[in-house]
N, C-alpha and C positions, 0 to 999 in steps of 0.2 A: 334894421328898420322895424318900426312898430305901426300897427294899424288898429285904431279903436282901442288902444291900450294893450294889445296882444302882440306877441312876437310873430313875425312872418318871415319866411325865407324867400318868398317870391318877390322879385322886383318887376313891376309892370314895365313893358317896353314902350319907349317913345310916347310918354304921357302927354307932354305939351303938344307934340305933333298930332296926336289923336284928337285932342280937344279942339285944336284949330281946324283939322280936317272935318270933324263932325259939326263944326260951327255951333257948339253947345250954347244954348240960350236959357235964361231963367224960365222955369216953368215947363221946360221941354220934356218930352217922353222919349226914352231911348232903350234900345235892346242891346244888351251885352251878350252876344251869342256864345261866348266862351268865358264863363265867369272865373274859373280858376279859384284863386283865393280872394278875389274881389277887388284887386288893385285898380283896374280900369274903372270898374263900377263906382268905386269910392270917388275917384277923380271926377267922373261925370256928374255924380250927385252933388259934389261940392260946387262945381262950376255952374250947375243948373239951379242952384238955390236963388230965390225961394220957389218952392213948388215943383221942382224937378222930380222925375220918377225914372226908375230903371227896372226893367224886367230882365233877369239874367238866366242864362241856360248853362247847364253842364251835364254831360252824360255820366259823370262820376258823382255818386251820391255823397262821397266824403267831401268833395270840393264844395258841393251845395251846402253841406253842414258848416264847413269852415267859413265860407263867404257869408252865410246867414248870421252866424254868431258875430263875426267881425264887424258887420255893417248893421247890427241890430239897433244902433243908435239913430239910424235914419228912419226907424219906424216903418210905416206903411209905404214910404217912398221907395223902398227896395223890396223886391220879391225875387228869390232864386228858386228855380224849378229844376227838378231832376229829369232832363230830357235832352236827347241828341238834337243838334241844331237842324237836322233834317225834318224835325217836327215844328219848325219855327212858326209857320203860319197857323196851324191848327191850335197850337198852344197860346199864341198871342190872341187869337179870336176867343178862345175859352176864357181868357182873363180880361176880355174887353180892352185890350191894349193895342188898338188900331184906330187911326193911323199913328205912326210914330215920326219923330223928327230925325231919327238916325239909328243906324244899326252898326255895331262894331264886331268884327271877327278878329281875334288874336289866335292864329292857328298853331302856335307853338305848344309843345308839351310842357305842362306847368311844372314848377319845382316840386309841388305837392306830389305829382306822379313820379318824377325822377328820383326824389329823395325818400319816398316811402318804400320800405321793404315789402317783399311778397308781390310786387307788381311786375318786376322783370324789365322795366324800361331802361334801366341803367346797366352798362356792362362793367361797372366797377365793383359790384357785389354779387355774391352767389345767391341771387333770388330766383324763385321759380319762374319758368318761362310762361308768362301770362300775357302782358301788354294790352289787356282789354281796358278800354275807357270805362266800360260798365260791366259789372259782374253778370248782368243779364244776357250778355252776348254769349253765343255758344262756342265759337272758334277761339282758341287761344294760340299764343306763339308756339307753344309746345306742339300743337297739332300741325302747324305749318312746318316747323323745323324737323319734326320726326316722322311726318307722314307724306310730305310732298316727294315726288320723284326728283331725281337729280336734274332733269331737264326743266321741270316745273320750278324748282328752286332757282336755277340759273336764270330763267326768264323773269322770275319775280325780282331777283336782285338786280338784274340788268335794267328792267323797265321802271321799277319803283324805287330802286336805290341808285340808279344811274351809275352803276359801277361796272367798268369794262372788264374787271377781273372776275365777273360773276361765275363763269364756268369753273374756274379754279376753286372759288369759295364753295360753290355747291358741291363739288366733288369731295372737298375736305369735310364738309358737314355730313354728307351721306356716309363717308367712311368712318366717322366718329360716333355715329348714332348707336344707342340713344343718348341724347344730350338733355340734361335735367335742369341746368341753371343758366342764367344770363352770363355769368362769369365764365362758365365752361364754354359756352358758345363763342364768346369774345376771344378766349384763348385759342380755340380751334382756328378761328379766322386769322388771328395774328400770326399763328404758326404757318398758315398757308401763304399769307402775304405779309411779310415782315414790314414794319413801319418805315425803316430806312430814313430816319430823320424827319419824317412828316409830323406836324403838330396834331394832325387829325388821326384819331385811332382808326386802324384798318377795319374795325367792325362797325363804324358809324353808319355807313350807307346800307349795310345789311340789316342793322337794327331798324333803320328808317323804313326799309322795304317791308320787313315783317310786320312792323307796327301799322303801316298803312293798309296792308292786306287784312290784318286781323280786324281792324276797325272800319274797313271799307271807306276810308277817309275821302278819297277823291270823288267818288260818287255822291257821298253825303254833302261835300262842298258844292258841287254843281247844283244839287237840289236846293240847298239852303240859300245860295245866291239868288236864284230865281224867286224863291219865296220872300226873301228880304226886300227885293225890289218892289214886290207887290204890297208890302206893308208900309212903305215910306210915303208920306204925303208930299205934295209938290214943294220943291225947295229943300226937302230933307236930304240927308247925306248917308252914303254907305262907305264904310272904311274897313279895309282888310289888311292885316299884317300877316305875311307869309314868311316861311323860313327855308324853303327850297324851291327849285325851279319848277317842279311839277305843279305845286300849288299856285305859284306866281303866274305861270302860263295860263292856268284855268281862269284866274281872276282877270288877267289882262284881256283874254279873249272874250270873256263875258262882258266886260265893260265896253270893249270895242263893238261887239255885236249889238248891245243895247243902246249904244250911242249912234248907231247907223240907221238910216231909213230904209236900207235895202241890204239883205244878206244873201242875195243871189250870187252864184258863182261869178267871179270876175270875167268879163267878156260876154256874159249872157245877153242875147239880143233883146229880150223883153223881161222886165221885172215881174215875177209871178208870186213873190213871197208875201207881198202886202204887209211887210214889217214896218212898224213905226217906232222911231227912237223913243225910249223911256228914260234914258240917263244921259248926262253930260259928263264926260271924263274930266276930272280935275287934275290928274297926275299923268302926263304923257310918259314921264319917267318916274320910277318909284322913289319915294323918300326913304332914306336910310339913316341909321342912328349916327349921332355925332361921335367923334373920336373919344370925347370925354365919357359918353355913355358906355361905349364899348369897353373902355378901360375899367369903369366901375361895375359893369354888368356884362361879362364876356358872352353870356348866352344870347345877347342881343345882336351879336356881330353879323349874323346872316339875315336879319330882319329886313323886309321890304314892305313899305306901306303904299297902298294905292287907294284912291278915293274917287267917288262919283256922286253927282247930284241928280235927284229926281226932277224931271222936267214935265 
């Protein structure tokens, strides 16, 4: 695939579905909260011509550089900023990019991160255990893997990786420390819990758990969703693509809460919350990729898209 004349490894997920869910209009202003290599931003800019604009965020400065270069042909219509999406509101205000017609979150790890050496996101190479989205962050995957107690690791893998074999994995990790590379960590896990015909590598859930912990992803998502809702004008859309149940659950609950006029506990005799609905859910069930897309882009197989409209 080429983008603006340059090679790109990343294939954006569910592009037609994203554009439809965002209801992209000519001259609209949109936020791409997870720029990556700019695939979704490009599609939004093309669909919003003439006059469309995109403000894109990424915590990874390398991704910002790649997206900016690839979409340079759109001129001032595209701006990528090096910021975590937990800074969505303050950054949009700083760039006078409020209100917007839509906000898109694609929560997957980009191919840029997976395929780059020295990042440690992939368990297929002997890369240093890093996993930080931004080099400005202090905690690395090595800190988690080599410093957490066995119980702390087990809890982390169980809750953030949703792996029932967490205690066995944690014990194997502690007994093999120090662990220097992502490949070494993957081999330790595979030895502790053999694959036995499964298509999913035994280390997948542990890598997910460590990455989430390093980047504080779930807390950042909760913060960003609230901020995004405040930036969208009436009739604007919020679209979120998630890749595992922890993210999807947060998005679903947020949309449900903001679509309700009351968030008091069920059965409460009197409503005291004074909560007013700000969103209307557009997807009672998440939209998933087509079989054709999964076949052409296997990384899309676990994607779930949810959307809501500002009322």
